[in-house]
N, C-alpha and C positions, 0 to 999 in steps of 0.2 A: 665821401661823409655828408654831401648836401643829398643823395636818397637815402642815405642812414638815419638823417633826422626828419624826414618827409611819412621813413617806418615806425619813428618813436609818435609820431602826433598821434597817425594812425590806430598804435596800438593802446597810448595814453584815452583816446577818444574810444574805446572797443573796449576795453578795460576799465576807465574812467578811477584808477589809482596806479600811482606811480611805480608801486614794489611787480605788482602783477604787468604791467606793460612794462619795465624792461626785464623779466624774466621772460616773457614772453617773445622780446627782443637777442634774448639771451648777451642781453650785456649788464653789468650792474647799474643802481637806480639813479648813484651819484654820476655817474654817464651817461643816462637815459634823460635829466635834468641841465648836465653841462650843455648836451648838444643843443635843447629846445631854447635853454640860453642864448646859446652864439647866433640859433638860425633869430630871434626875438634880434640881438644885437646885426645883425646883415640883415635885417629886413626896415629893422625901426622901426617897429612895430610892438607893443607888448603881444603873445600869443595865449598865455595862459593866465587864469585869477588863481595870484598869489596865496598860499595859504597852508597852513599846515600838514592837509591834503588838500586832494585833486579835487576845485569845488566847480570848474567848469573853464569854457574860453570865454574869453575878451569877441566881442565882436568884429573885431579884425583876423582876433584866431578863429574864428569859425568860419572865414572868407579862406584864411591859407589851407584849415584843413580841407577845404573842398579842394585846392590844389592838389594839396597833399595829397589826399585818396588817389586822385587822378595820377598823379606821377609813380606814386608806390604799386601800384596797378599795372600799369603801362610798362614801368620797367620789368615786372614781376612778367608781364603777358611778352616783354623782348623776349628773357631767358627763356622762357618756355618756347616762342618760337626757335630762337637758334637751336634750342635744343635740339624740335623738329624735323631740324634739316640735316640735322647728323645725325638721327636714329627715330628710336618710338614715340609720341608723346607723352609726356608726364604730368607732375603736377599733378594740384588738386580740384574738380570738378565740383564746385559751390552750386546747392540746388535745393530753393525753396518749393516747397510743395504743402497746400493746403490740406489738414488735415483729411477732410473727404477725397483726396485721390492718391494718398499714401499707402493702396492694394496695388493700385496701379502705377506705380512709378516703378518699380523693378521692372513692369514689361519693357523698358524703354531704357533703361541704364541696364538692363542684361546683356541686350546688343553690343551699347556703347564700352562696357565693360571688357564683351569678348572682344571687341574694334580696338581699343588700346589699354591694354592690360596694365599697364606700366601707369596708369592715373589713378590715383583716391576719389572715391566718392564720400563727399559730406553730403547728406541729404539729412533736413533738418523742415519739421514739422514748423508751418508760419501761416499768419492770417495772409490774407493776398494784400491788407498796404504795408505789411510787413517786407513782403515780398517786392513792394514797389520801392520802400524806403532800400532794402539793400541793393537792387536793381541799380538806383539812383546813386545810393553812397560807393559804388563798387564792391560793395560784402557777397555778392552773389553773381555766381555766372549765369542763370539761368532760371528759371520757376517752371511751376507747372499749376493752373489756376485758373478761375470762371475768364472765359474771354468777352462774355456779354452782362452781365452781373457786374454793375459795378468795375467795369475793365481797366483794366490798367493803363499808364499813358507813355507815351515814346518806348515802345518795344517792337519789335516784330515778332511776330507769332506763328503757330503753326496749331491747325486741330488736331485731336489726338481721337475723342470720343465724346459722344453725346451723354453726361452725365443722366440717367432715370431714377425714380422713385417708388419705395414699396414699403408698405404695411408692413411691420415686425411685430412679431407674435412668442408666444410662445409654441411649441409644436403640438402640444396638449390644448391650446386654446379654442374658445369658441367658434372661432373665425380662422382656425387653420385650416381647411380643410377648401379653403374659397379659392375661387381663379383668379379674380379682381376683387377687387374694392374702390367704391369713389372716393373721391376723398371727402364728401362732404361726411359721408358714414365713418370713415377712421378719424377726423376730427372731432367725432360724438364721441369714440373710447378714450379712457385713460392713458396719457398720452406723458411720456417722457421727451422730453425735446433738450436741444441745445439752448445753451440761454445766447440771450438778443443781439450781445455780442460778436456773433460767431456768423460770419456770410453763410453760409447754410440757414442758419435759419430764418434769419430774413428773407432767403430764396422760399422759403417752405409758407411765411408768412404771407408774403404777396400772389403765393398761389390758394392763399385760402381765401384772402383780400379780396381777389379773382371770383372767386364760387361766392362771396356774398357770408362766408362766415370767420370769425376772429378766433384766431391759436388761441385754445386756452389751455393749457398743458397742466397738468397736477405738481411735474415734476422739471429742472430744471439744471442741465449741468454743462459743465464747457469741454468733454469730452465724452469720444464716443465710448470708452473702456465704461462712463458712467451708466449710459445708455444700455449696453449690455448687461449691466449690473442691475439696471430697473427694469428690465424686460423679463432678466430670468427670476426674479425675485422677489421683484418687489408689488407685482400685480401690477404691472405696466402693458406700451403698446407703444411701438415707436413707428415715424417715418425716418428716412434714412435714405442716402443713393446706395442703389445695388450692389455698385463696387464694394463699400465698405461692409457688406455681409457676406460675399461670395469670399475679399480677402479674412474674413472672421473665421470661415472654414467648419461651423461649426453644425451638430446635426437636431439641437434642444430648441435652435430657433428656427422659422419659418420666413420666409419674404414673399406679400403677397401683391401683386405690380398694381400701379394705381392709375386710376381710369375717370374720365369726366371731370377732368382733363389728363390727356396722354402726353404728358408734360416734362420735357425735356432739356438739358444746359449744356452749352457746349465746352468741354475741359482743352485745354490747350498746350503748349509751351510756348514761352516765352523769354526773349534776351533783349536784351537793349540794343534801342536803336544805332547806339554809337559806333562807329569805326576807330580801327579795327576792334571790333571784340576781341574779347580770350583769347585764344588757341583751342582749350577746351572748352569752351562755349562755340565758336565756331565749327569745332567736329563733330558736338552733341546736334545742333540745329544742319547741319550740316547731315548725317546719320539718320535724324526722324526724316528728314523732305525724300528722303532715297527709299523710307520700310514703310511696307503695304499697313498702314492705319489701320484699317477698314477691318482686315484680318485677322492682327496682330491684338487688336483691345475688343477683335466681338466678343468675346464673355466672360467682361469684363462688366460694360459699362449696363 
């Protein structure tokens, strides 16, 4: 019962709704509520703020929730480890990936799936800050993110590739036949860029600032899909990671390498520094260390 109560708390924190949390735990809502009340009695502290609907956790409840996340994760990891000793690795690999690296992630996940076909992969597009929270709160097994710009803490890391940047324009645009273009010249064009809450945009702003100019896009969007739409039909150009353009796979856009400076940013795999790692995280980390990464990612960076 104790482990189930931990799962109840974790599900409630995730769903923020008693009914959905009960459904996620495959129990009735009265069963979930009774389990949490029983835990409060056993620990002698209020855990949930009482109301007609879920409001939140008490201060004591937030501390209990931290332990609940760890206990629930360790129990699931133990089950996976026990299953692995008797056969193939199974379970779910939960991976947070920053949007700029989504096209590159399958290059790592495909060999992982080939090695561990019974493991389900859940790949989520997330900010680096959300990946940090996911690792800290044990909601993620691993992440793919920037390693030097706003780096994550309390993680182990493996370099995957260096992100390079290109000026993107329509294939019939006035600059489409250029071999290279400088950052200053690119910034003078009408640009559609990501919004400033996106880390990739903050990186671009810093590069432009170092070049002595300010970033002044005419359009901002919080998705690369929005960028493609405005470059194709909105009279804009953009600056994006080369991996994003290659992942798009379209011939109506061209990417021109940006120079002066020739700027790159390291991208890597991160897992929590806690021991032991979840079996699926440990398996991914081990596989990544043994891959020929330069060859694997040479056509994406």
